[in-house]
N, C-alpha and C positions, 0 to 999 in steps of 0.2 A: 565531362563532369569533373569537379574538383577532386583532388586525392582524398580518399577517405581513411588513409592509414594513419591519421595524425595522432592516435594514442601511442604509437610505437616510437615516437620522438617528442622532444620538447618537455617542458616542465610538468612533472607528475602532479605536483601540488596545485599548480594552476588549473590544470585540465580536471582534476577531482573537484576543486572548488566550483568551476564553471558548470560541470555536470550536475553536481549535488544541487546548486542553485536553481538550475533549469527544471530539475525534477521537483524540487521544494515549491517553487512558484506554482507549478501545475497542480500540486497536491493541496496547497493552501487555497487556490482558487476553487477547487472542488469542495473544500470545507465550507468556503464562503457561500457557495451555491446553495448548500443545505441550509444555511442560516438564512439566506434571502428567501428560500421557498417557504420555510416555516414562518418568517416575518410576515409575508403578504397573506399566507394562509391563516395566520392567527387573527388577522384583521377582519376575518369573516365572522368572528365571534361564535364560533361552533367548535366545541371541544371535540366533537366526534371526528371532524376533519384532521385534527392534529393527532388523534389516536390512530385514525386510519393511515396516516403517513408513517407512523411508527411501524404498523404491521407491513406496510409496503416496503419500507427500508430493509427490514429483516429478510424479505423474499428477494428484493433486488441485490442483496449482497451475494446471492448465489450466482447470478449472472456476472456481477462485478469480479468475483473470484475467478471465473472463467477467463475473463480479460486479463486479470493479473498473471495467471498461469501462462497464457500464450504470449503475454508481453515479456516475461522472463525468458521463455524459450527462444524468442526472437532475439532478445539481447545477447544471450549466450551463443547460440549456434550461428546467427548471421555475422556477429563480430568475429568469430573464429574463422569463419568460411572466408570473410573478406581478406584477411591477411595471409590465410593458408593456401586458398585455391583461386582468389581473384574475385573480381566484381560479378562476372556472369554467373558462376555457380552460387554466389551469395544472393544474387537477385532472384534466381530461380528457387532457391530455398525460401526466400521471403515470400515469393508468390505461393508457395505450397503451404506455408504456415498461415497466410492470409485466408486461403481457401479452406483449410482444415478448421480454422478458428470460426469462419463464417457458417460452416455446416454444423459444427458441434454447438455453437451458441444458438443457432437456429432450432436445433433439435430440443435443446434445453428450454428455450423459450416456449416452444409449442407444448412440451410436457408440462411446464408450469401452468400455462394458459389452460390446459385440459384439466388438471388437478387443482386449479386455484380454489374453487369453492371448498374442497375437503381440506386443503392447506390453511386456509383462513379460519375455517371452524376449528381445526386442530390447534392453531395458535391462540384461539380464544376470542376471535372477532365475532361480534354479535350485532344484530339489528342494523342501525344506521352506520356504525363503523365498518361493518361487513360490506355494506352497499358502497360506501365511499372508497375503501380500499380495492374493492373489485373493479369499480369503474376506472380508477387510476391505473391499476395494473394491467387491465385488458388493453389499454392504450399503450402504456410505456414498455410492456414486455415485447411488443411487436417490433419496436425499435431497438431493443437491446443488442442484437447482433451487430447493429451499426456502431454502438458504443464500444463493443469488443474489438472491432476492427480499427477503430480510432486509436484504442490503446496499442495495438499491434503496430500501426503506422508510427506512432510516437516513439515506440521502443525500437522500431527499425532505423529511425533517424539517430537515436542515441547510440546504437550499434555502430553507425558510420560516423560518429563523432560530430553530428550536427545538432548540438545542444539547443541553440536557439530556435531552429526550425522545429525541433521535437517539443519545445515548450509552447510554441504558438499553435501547433496542431492540437495540443491538449486544451489550450486556452480558448480557442474558437468557440467550442461548444459551451463553455462556461459563461463567456461574455454574452453570446447570443441569448442563453437562457435567462441571465440576469436582467437583460434588457426586456425580454418578452414577458416574464413574470408579472410585473405591474400592469402591463397592457392587457394581457389575457385574464388574469385572476380578478383585477379590480375594475379596470376601465370598461372591459367587455363582460364583466360579471359572469365569467365562465367557472369561478370557483376552482374545485380540485381538478376538473377536466382542463382548465386553463393552465395549471401547473403541469399537467400531463402533456398537453400540446406543446408547450414551451420546451419541454424536454425532447419531444419528438422532432420538432422543427430543428432545435439545436443540433442534435445527433445527425440529421439528414444533411444539413449544411456542413458540418464538420467532416462527415463522410465524403461529401462531394469535393471539398478542399482537398482532402487526402488522396482521393482518386485522381483529381487534377495534377496534384503535385508529384505523385509517383508515377502516374501514367503518362503525362504529358511533359513534365519538367525534368524529372529525374530518369524516367523510362526505366523503372525498376520491375514493372510487371512483365515477365517473360512467359513465352509459351512453354507449358509443361504437360506431361502425359499422366494419366492415371497411374501407371506403373511407377513413375518418378515420386508421386505423392505417397503411395503405399510403401515404397522403399524408405522414404524419410519419416514416415509416421512413427515408427518406434523410437527414434532419437528424440522426436518432438514430445511424444507421450512420456518419455523417460523423465523429462524436466517438468512438464506441465502438470502432471497428476500430483506429484508430491506438494508443489506449490498450492495447487488447488486445495488439497487436503489440509494443509497447514492453515490456510485462510479459513476454512469452514470450522476448524476446531480451536482457533485461537481465542474466541469469546469465552471458552470454558473457564480459563483463568480468572477472568473478570467476574464470572458468575460465582465462583467459590469465594472470592473476596466479599462480594456483595452478601452472600449467604452468612458469613461470619460477622461482618460489620453490621447487618440489620438486626442482630440479637442485641445490639447495643441501643436500639431506639432510633427515632426519627432524626434526632440531632446528629448522631454519628452518620446516618446516611446523607444528611444534608452536607456535612464536611466532606464526605467522600465524593459527592456530586461536584462540588467546587473544585476539588483537587483533580476530579476527572475531566473537568473543563479546562483546567490550566495545563495539564500534562501534554495533550496533543498540540497545543499552541507552542510550547516550549520546546518539545523534542519531535515535531513533525519532520525536522530536518534529517533525523535518524532513519526514517522510513524511506527517505530518498536515496540513501547511500547504496543500498543494493542495486538500484537502477542506475546509479552513477558509476560505481566501481565495477559492476558486472561486465559491461562492454569494454572497459579499459583492460580488465583482466584477460577478457576473451580474445581481444585483438592481439595481445602480447603472447598469449599461448599459441595462437596461430603463427606469430612471427618468430616463435621459439626464442623469447627473451625473458627467461625466468628471473633474472636479476631485476628487471623493471617491475615484474609483478610483485616481488617482494618489497620493492620501494613503494608501489602503489598502496600495498597493504599497511606499511608502517606509516605512510603519510595519512592514511584513513585513520589509524588509531590515534595519531597525534592530533588530528582535527577533532576527533570525538572527545578526547581528554580536554583539549583547549576550550572547545565549545561548552562543555559541561562546566568547566571551571568558571568561565565568564558568566553563565546563567546563574550559578551558585553564588558568585561574588555580588551579582546584581540583586538576587532574591533575599539574600540574608539581611541587609539594611531596609529592605522594602516590605518586610513582614507585616509590620503595623499598617502600611499603606494599603496592602492586598486585603487584610481584615477589615479595614474601614470601607474600602471599595465595595465590598460584598456585604457590609453591615452585619458582620459576624461577632458573636461573643460566645463564651463558654466553650463547650466541646468542639464545635465546628472551627472555632478560632484555633484551638490547640492543635487540631489536625492540620491546619495551615502551617503552623509553627513547625510541627514535625516534618511535614513535607519539604518546606524550604531549607531546613537545617540538616535533615538526614537523608530524606528520599531522593532529592535532586542529584546529589553526587552518585548515588547508587545506580541512577538511571543510565549512566554511561554504559552499562552492560547491554542495554538494548541496542545501541549503536554497534557495539562490537559483535553481536549476533547478526545484525543486518549486513555488516561488512564481511563477516566470515561466510555468510550464505552465498556471496559472490565467488568465493573460492570453491565452496562445495559444488555449486551448480556447474561451474566451469571445468572442474577436474573430475567430472563423471560421478559425483555422489550427491545428487540432489535429495536422495532420501535422508541423508544426514540432517539436512535443513529440517525436513519434515518431522524426523524423530525427535530431533532436539527441541522443535516447537511444541510438540505434543507433550514430551516430557516435562518441559517448562510449565506448560499451561495446566497440566493435570498433577502429576506426582509432586513436582517442584514446588508449585504454588501451594498445594494442599499441605504438604510437609512443613515448610517454612512459616506459612501463615498460622497453621495449627499450633505449631511449637511457639511461635511469637505470642499467639493468643493465651497460651498456657502460662508463659513467663511474664509477660507484660501487658496482658489484656488488649484492649482495642488498639493502642499505640504499637504494641508488638505485632499485631496483625498487619497493619498498613506498612510497617517497616519491613516485615516479611515478604510482603508483595513486591517491594522494590528490591530487596536483597535477593530475590529469586532472579530478577534480571541481571544482577551483578554476578551471582554465581555462575549462571548459565552463560553469561558473556565470557567469563574466564574459561569455561568448559569449550565454548566455541573457538576461542583463540587457540587453545591447545590442540583441539582437533584439526583446525585449519593448518596449523603449523605441521602436525603429523602427516596429513594428507599431502601437503606440499612437499615434504621431505621424501615421501615415497615416490613422488614423480621426479623430484630434483634433489637427489641425496646430498649434493654438495652445497646447497643453499638453505638457509633458514629464513622464514618469514620475519623472524623476530630479532635477528642479529645484524648489526650495521656492517 
């Protein structure tokens, strides 16, 4: 098998760009899949189907969070193990994480299936919407553990510096799902069950590709004992649980912003919705940085190369600043075009102007938080990521948005939301540097 220690030598900037791009492509493909699902379901001319998908998405987020948690654990632990102890221990650890991920995600899926009627009623689903959501989730939840395993597989490849393979493992399910959607939803007229079966088939095929690739080609699956799994469980749980909790509580910040903005009426909410559709597209690359930088930091921790870790971090900050600057310089002269494209005027148009001129540069804090999470997770402080995320989503957002609202009204509220990212990005940088200096006193993350 080819050498997997490629993050310990070579150009840091090039490796970071390749890893970020691979993670970003998989993430954008996932976003595209949601749009395709909604497009074909919207052609059924039944608003209850679309409403049901909204309820289904909120419940599916729970299983997706499990996958994110285990994928971060895989990235951190396997990358460090590869350079510290070698391929065999790393592959045994990967096997243990895959097994634990399968068990936990299966238990969660069964629990959700058992409690599905009560959960949907609690969320407010009624009559036909309840029926559609229930039918969709009864099918897709059964296959959710396979989706979690696919995320673990992709993360394992990133840990071994196999960026392209990681990207394709993630893309397989998306491509198959997009192909099957029009066939099952429209041609066979299966409706929402067609969307569910497209998801199931895609997950099964992607899982089988992963099993074939890891089992037969790379031979990563190794015999392990129950005692080995029990021994490794605390270290896996230490990283997985904080990531899981962070993902479950992240939407709180958005809810706070919506509650304040909604008091200004439907025009304000329309403007917020447009901004909300632009932001993930413009800055989705930042969400990929944790998955990109994490295994790079992990391999170099295992190889005891702290100078290279500092270089990775500085390169990441430079990339974040340069990317944000480029987006800002493109968005500023395009304000009128964006407003015309969405057919906006009045208050919604003003919110677009505020976003492009003030909120975009403040958004670089989101990238700083994501990059710093790679340091926290690899240096034994994954809870720092969790507490930082919770503080930002709750106290930080509430304080800055409320203060902005008092001083400048609606515009102050939305600026306060972005300022929260910037402030907590600076806090994350300071904490990451402090943590790094406690492990490597002679080296600073920020000093050349």
